[in-house]
N, C-alpha and C positions, 0 to 999 in steps of 0.2 A: 159299902154300900148296902143300908138294910136288903134284905133278903126281898121282902114285897115289892120294895119301890124298884128293886134291879128286875125284877121278874113283869113289872109294869113296863117298864122301860124297854125292855126287850120284845116283851111282845107288839109295841108300838113301832119297834123298830124292824120287829119281821114283817110283820103289818105292811109298812114302809116300801118296804122293797119289794113284794109282793108285787104290790101297784106298779111300781119301776118296772120291773121285771115284763108286766103286761103292754107296760107304753113306750118299750125300748125303742120304738121305731121313730119317736117323737123326740130323741135326744142324739145331740150330736157326737162324735166322736171322744173328743176332749170328755163332756160328762160319764159317758158310758167306760172311758177309764178309770175314771176317778171312781167312780161310781164302785167298779171291779176293787179297784186298789183300796177303798174305807173295808168293803167286805173279807179281803183277804188278807190284812196286815197281819194280825194274829199270828198268821202261818210260819212266817218269815221275821216278825221283829221279835225285841222284849220290852219291857217300858222303858223308857228314858227320853233324852232328847234327841236321838234321830226320830224314834217314833212318832214324834211328837212334831218336826218338822215335816216328815209327811205328809202327818194327819192335817197339820196348817195349812199345805203344799194344796190337796186335795181339796179342801170344806174350800178354799179360794176360788178351785176354780168351777163349782157350782153355783158360789155367790156372785161369780161374774155373770153366769148362764141364766141368772136366774130372772130378770125381766124377758127373756124368751117363749117364757112358759104365761105370759099372763091372756084375759082375754076369755075363751073358749076352753083353754088349759091350764085354765087357775086352779081345780083341782091336784093336777099334776106340783105346780108350783108348792103349794102346801107339804106335800106328801114329801116333797125332795126338803124340802126345810127340815120340816119333821128328822129326817135322814139324816141331814149333814150334822144337824145339832147335837141329836144323841150320839152319834160314832163318835164326835168330837170330847163328849163327853164321860162314854166309856173307852175310851185310849187314853184318854190323859189325866183323868183325875188322880188316880191312885192307881200302885203298882196292884193292891190286890184287885181293886175294879178292873183293871188291865186283864187278872187273871181269870176272874168269874166270866167277863166276856169273851175273852178266847175259850174258856169251856166250854158256855152257852152256845158260841156260833160253832160248834166243833160238832155237837150234837144237832144244829140245826142245819147248818149245809154239807159238813162230813168233811173227809179229806183228811190228811196228815196235818201233823204238826211239828215246821223243824226245831232242832232238840236246841237247848242251852247254845253249845258248843258251834250249830249251824246257823244259829242265828246273830251270835259274835261273830261268827266270820263274816256274816252278810251286811251287818253293821260296817266290818272296817272295810269291806269292799263298797259297798257305797260312798263311805268317807274318802275313800284314796279316789272313787271316782267323781268325788264336788271339787277334791283338791288338783285332780287334772284338769278339771274343766276352769276354775280358777283359776291356775300358770296358761291356760290357750286364750283364756281373758286377759291376762296381764300380757299375754306376748301380744296378742291382736290390737290392744291399747297403744304398746309399745310401737308395732308396725305402722298404726295409723298418726302417732306422733311423729314419728322420722317422716314419713309421708308429709303430713303438712308442715312440717322442717323444709323438705328440699321444695314443697311446691314453695315457699317464702322464699328461698334460695334464691329460685329462679326468677321468680315474678321484682326482686330487687334487681337482679343482673338484666332484667329487661327494660327496666327503669333506666336504668347507669346507661342501656344500649342509646334510649330513646332519646337522654339528653345528652349526648354525645352527639347520636346524628340532628338532634336539632345545633347543637351548639356547630359546628361542622357547615348546615344550613343555613346562619346567621354569618358567619363568614363567608358563605360562598355570596351571596346577598350583598354582604360590603363591599367585595371586591368585583365585583358585577356593577355596584352604582359606582365607583371610583374609574372601572374604564368605560362608564357610561357618560362620567361627565368629564373625560378626556376626552374622549370622542366627540364631543360636544365642542370644547375646544376648538379640535382639530376643524371641524367642519366650521366655524366663524372665521377663523385665520383664513380659510381657503377663499369661503365666502368674499370677505374683505379681500383679497388679492384678484378675484375675478372679477370685484366692483373696480378696482382702481386700472385694472388690465381695460376694464370695458371704456370705462371713462376714459385712457388713454387714446385707445384707437377713434372714439367718437370727437377727440379733440383734433385727434391729426384727420380726418375724416373732412370736419368743419374749412379746418383749415384748410386743406387741398380743392375744397369746392369753393372756395371764396379766394382767390386765386387770381389773379388777372384787374381785381379792382383797381380804382386811383393811387396813388403813392400815399397818400393819405390814409386811405383804408388797407394801402398793403404796409405802412410804419403802425398803423393799430393795431391790424392780426396780428405784425408779426411779434407786437408785444404781450398778444393775448396769447402767444406759439410759447414766447419764453417764459411767461409765466407758466401758462400747463405744462411744457418742461421742466421749469424751478419745481415744480408739485410734484413732478414723476420722480425727480431725482431727487427730493425730501423723502417721501415713500420709497424711495428705495436706501436714500441712508438711514432711514428710520428703521425698516427692515434690518437691515446691517447693522442696527446701533441696537435694538432689542436683541439679536442673536448674542451680540458680542457683551450686552449685559447680561444673557443667559448663562453663559462662557465666565462672565466673572463671579454670577452668583454660583454657580455651579462648584467652580474653585474655594472661593472661598468657603462654600458648605463643607468642601473637603478640608481644608486645613482647619476646619473649626472641631468637626466632626469626627471625621475618621483618626482612630488609634486605639490604643485599650484605657479606658478608666478604671479607677482603681478605687474602692470604698469598702462602706459595711453595710450586710446584709442582715436585719433582723441580731445584732449582733457578732455576725460571721463573718468574715472575708468576702465580697465580693469583686468581680470584675464583671464589665462590658467592653467587648472588645468590637466595633463598628469596622465594618469589613469592606462595605458600596455605601455611597451616597449619591443622590440626585438634586435638584431643587426641591423634591418635595416627598423624597423618599428614602429610605434607608434599610439595611440590612444588616445582624449583624451576632452576635453568640452571648448569652448573661451564662455565668459560671459563679456557682458559690460553695465556700468550702467547709462542712459541715461537719459535724461532730467525729461520724462513721464514713463518709464520702465525699464525693464533690458531683455535685449534680449542676450540667450544662445543658440548655434549652436553646433552639434557635427562637430567633425574634425577626421582626420584619412592624413595618408601620409608615407613618407622615409624619411629615414638617411643617411648620409653622412658622414664618421668621412674622416679628411684629419689631419696630423699631431693634434695640438692642439684645431682646428677647428673644430666642428660639425656643419652640415647643418640639415635645416630641412624643406622640403616640404610639407604643410599641404592642404590638400582641405576640402572645405566643403561640409559636408554629409548630411545636409539639406538642403541645398540650392532651393530655387522654382523661374523658369524661371520668368521674366517681373515682379518680384516683389521688392517691392519698402524696405524690409529689409536691415538692415545697415549691414549685417554680411555676405553675401551671395558674397563671394570670397574665396582666395586663399591667404598663405601666404608663404615667404618668409622666415625665421631665419636663425642665425648666434648663437652658441652658444661658447663662449670666455672662454675656463675651464682654463685660465690665468687670467681670469677677472673676472669669474664667472657671467656674464650677457648676456641674451638674448636679442636681437634686432634684425630689418629686416624692413621688409614689405610687408602690407595688399593692395591686388587687388580687385577690387571692378568686379564680373563679368562681371552687364550691362553695368553700365559708363566708366570703367577703372580708375576710380581716385584710387589712392596711397595714402596710410595715414602712418607714419613710426612710428613703432613699439619696445618699450623698458621694457622689463621686468628683474625682479631679484625675486630668488628664496625664498618666505616666510622661516623668521628666520635664514635665511644667511647673511653674509657681503660680496658684492660683491670682496673685497678687501680681506678677509682671509679666501674666500674658497678654502676650500681641498677638494680632493678624497678620500672615506675614502680606505684604502690597503685592499683588501680582503686576509684572512688568508689562508696558505698556504698548504694544506695538507700531512701531515706526513705522508710518506709509511712506514709501515707494516714491523716486523723483516722480517718474513714470503714472502714479495716480496722484500725486502733486499738480502733474500739469494737467491731466484730466479732468480735475476738478475745477481748475480755474478758467479752462476753457467751457466751462457745461454752460455756463451763463453769459454769454458776447454783451458787450455795454453797449447800448444805441447810441447814436446822438444828440436823442432830443427825448428827456424824460416823458413817458406817459401821464396819459391825465390822471389815472388813478395813484402815483407812485407820488404826484403832492399833495393827495387829499386824505394818502393817509401817512403822513410826515408826521412824526409827535414832538412837541417842544425835548429838552434837553432836562432831563429831573434833576429835582433841587435835590440841595444838601440834605432834606429829611426825609424824603422819598429813598433815598440811596441809601440813608442810614438804616430804612424798616428792612426787614430780611423777608425775600419773598412768599408771603402766604401760600402759593401754589404749589411750592417747589418745597422739598423736606429731605435733608442728607440723613443718614444714617453714620454717626462716628462707627460705631462698634461690628456691623458687618456690611457698608458700603451699600446697601439696598439703596437706591434712590427711588422717592415716588412721586412722580409729579401728575397735577391737576390740570386739565386740556380744559378752554371751556369749548364746549359744545359748536359754541355759534362761528371759533375761530376755527375749526378745521377745515382745513384748503379741501374743492372736492376736483 
């Protein structure tokens, strides 16, 4: 730098520094440290990249705080601008200008200046501190990333737990609905029994009050009593037959379903062992032999019989939310009693993947499978006598008997099947439809 220009720059720098020293109380601590560093940087630094970096940082601090000295402090703002711009020029232009500035600043400010070796050691120490600071920042960054990863993993675990709890809640609600439905059925049956008993008591009371009338009335009321007794006996036989039908259905369900069914599950060997069967429920265990292990899960569900088709809806009782187990799911199966096979679909709870199933009961040929008929119970001699003595024969027919007689059926009517009664050849379930107007009271 030319000597005359350098002197002018130093004079302006010195004048700016004097004004700044007179207004130190108007500067914040960061600005004071930056000004002090720019005044004494020549003592410990030598010209180079390290010196340039230090000057850039100090100038940025002054520039960031420049707007705080507007208004009445506007002269101070201009002085600070001159000071930082001249300092940057003298420190970073070239090595010759740096040495001239260091010599002039020493004459102006006084004090020692570090030797070349001291400046080099100082720069090495600063460089080491910068590296250590960068390492600390990198370590802190890694720690923050690890913390975020832990939090994300905990969040996934919480979501899996919530899904598991929701699934358990759905299962509990389904179980409660089934229990409520069964309770309603029991209450309806008990209500029918109470109504029948009340009707019987009322008829008996009416019969007792009307005793003592004439022979014609006695005969008439006797016929009514016989009719009421016949109704009561019919209800009793209906309840007994209904119980017997349920036992037959229970026996047939057990014969059809209970046992071991073998087949394939996603091209793997599979077995479904049905251990317990009722009219509308089933319990068992399914096992699939995969490449490295054999998985076993307990299953349970409901039964729905329609004609020759029996539908099974099974749920996994040992399912775990978020698990990669291949058997966590539900099963929708059909038993064709005519063909003797069990087919359906498996649906995974998590992935919603569907897998087709086809199972055959062990030891049976699907084309020749037949249901073993349950032996019927024979009536004892005493039961036959009681049934014969239930309805006594009257000498004179009742008026209602002559009115309710129906003519014999024609051959065409005999050849037509009864539309109100259906017999299932596969399961033995008999469905009868009764006209509500013909139900005895």
